[in-house]
N, C-alpha and C positions, 0 to 999 in steps of 0.2 A: 504494500500500500504506500503511495507517495503522497506528500502534501507540499503545497506551495502557497505562500502568502503574499499578498500585495497590500501594502499599507497606504492609507490616505488619511486625511484629517478627520473624516467622518466614520469610516468603518474599515475593517480588515476582512478580506475574503480568503477562506481556506478551501481549497479544492482537493478532493480526494477521488481518485479513480481506481476502483477495485479491479477493473478489467486489466489494467496495465501491469499490475503486480510489481510496480516500482521500477520497471525497465526504463532506461534512458538511452538516447541515441549517443553517437560519438561526441557530439557537442555538449552533452550534459543536459539536453532538453528532454522533457518527458517523451517517452516513446509510445508505442501503441501496438495494437495487433498487427500482424503482417498486412502490408498494403496500406498502412497508415489510417485505418478506419477510425481510430479513436486517438485523440490527442488531449492530454490533460488540460482542463480549463476551457476546452472548446466543445460546444454542443454539435452533434451531428444528427441528421435525421429529422425527427419530429420538431415542430415548433415548441418553444419553451415559454412558459408563463413566468412573468416577474412578479414577485410578491412584494407589495408595498406596505410597510408598517409605519410610515412616518419618519420623523427625524431622529427617533430614539434608537436607531439600529446600532448595536455594539459590534456584532460579527455576523458574517454570512458564511455558511458551510454547505458545500455541495458534495454529495456522494453519488457516484454513478457506478452501477453494477448490473450484471445480467438480470433480467426479469425472471428470476428463478427463486423459489422459496428457500433453497439451500443457503442463500445469502442474507436472509432476513435477520439472522443473529448479528450481522455487522450493523444493521440499522438500529436494532434494539440497544446494542452496546453504545453506539454513537449518541443515540437519543438520551440515554441515561447520563453519559458524560457531559453532554451539552446542557441538560437540565440542571445537573449539579453545579455547573459553572454559574448558573443564574440563581443559585441558592434555593432551588425548589426543595421542598421537604421530601423525605423518603417516599411518602405516599404519592406526592405529585410526580416525582420521578417515575415511579412504577406505573402510575396512570398513563403517562406519556409513552413509556416503553410499550405498554399494551396497546394504546391507541394507534401508534405508528405501525405496529405489527398487524393489527386488524385492518387498518386502511390499506396497507400494502397487500394483504391477503385478498381484499376485495378487488384491488386493481389487477393482481396477478391472474385472477381467474378469467380476465378478459384480454390480457396482454398478448400481443403477437409473439409466438415462440421465437426465441433468439433476439428479441428486442432488448433495449436497456431500460432500466428504472433509474430515474434521476430523483434524488431526494434533496430538496433545498431546505436548509434550516436557517431561519432568520432570528437572531437573538437580540431582543430588546433589553431594556434595563430590568424589567420584571415580567417579561413575556417571551414565549417561544412560538414562532409560526413555522409550520412544516408544510411544504408544498411538494406533492408527489405526483408527477405526470407520467403516463405511459401510453404508448401508441397501441391502439386496438384495431381489430378488423371492423367490428360493428359496436362501437362504444355505447354503453347504456349507463346513465347516472343511477347509482344505487338508490333504491326506494327509501324515502325518508321516514316511512311508517313501519319499518321492520325493527325487530328486536336488536339486530346487529347495529343498525344506525343509531338507535336509542342509547345503546351501551357506549358506542363510539362518542356520541355527543356528551354523555355523562363523564366520560374519562377525559376528553380533551377540552371541554368547555364550549368551543365554537368549531363547527365542522361545516364545510361546504364542498360540493362536487359539481363539476361542469365538464361539458364536452367542448373542446376547442377545435380550431382549424387542424387539418391533418389527422383527424380521428384520434386526437389526444384526449384521454380521460384524465382529469386532475382532481385529486382530493386535497383540500387545504384544512389543516388542523391548527387551532390557536389556543394556547393555554397561558393564562396569567398566573403569576405567583400569588399565593394568598396574601392579600393586602392587609389583613388584620394582624399580622405579626411584623415585628421590626427586624431589620437585617443588621 
């Protein structure tokens, strides 16, 4: 797994590409699969949705990996680590781990085999927004009146799903840290 950061006065972006396995070309730049299909920090294929959370952005983290359930443990671990950075309680961290896992499971059931799952984490001062888009053959927004959707909303706080250009199905989760406690 490789990471690269780019600093600015407003936020820092960390990009992780699970597909590349940390390979770099002769110039030290991120490598990719044979044929240069993937390059760290560059989106290929489906259109990508930008998550806007206002001026309170601390960090942005992107994880790209194959749309395969075998890799969901990477997202669960990353979610827990990022939520901990925001001083979420242990219960809030576990809720987000489960919510991201459930949202991805909903998406993977519709994903085109062999496609990528991009998971964007936007960390605010007291909130985390997670945007997970995946390309589908015939995308369907999950029904909002199901038990799974109700549980997802209870865990994450705010949940939205939409179909965008290029048959991209996106689920966006947003959870705020409990404001009743001091940090």
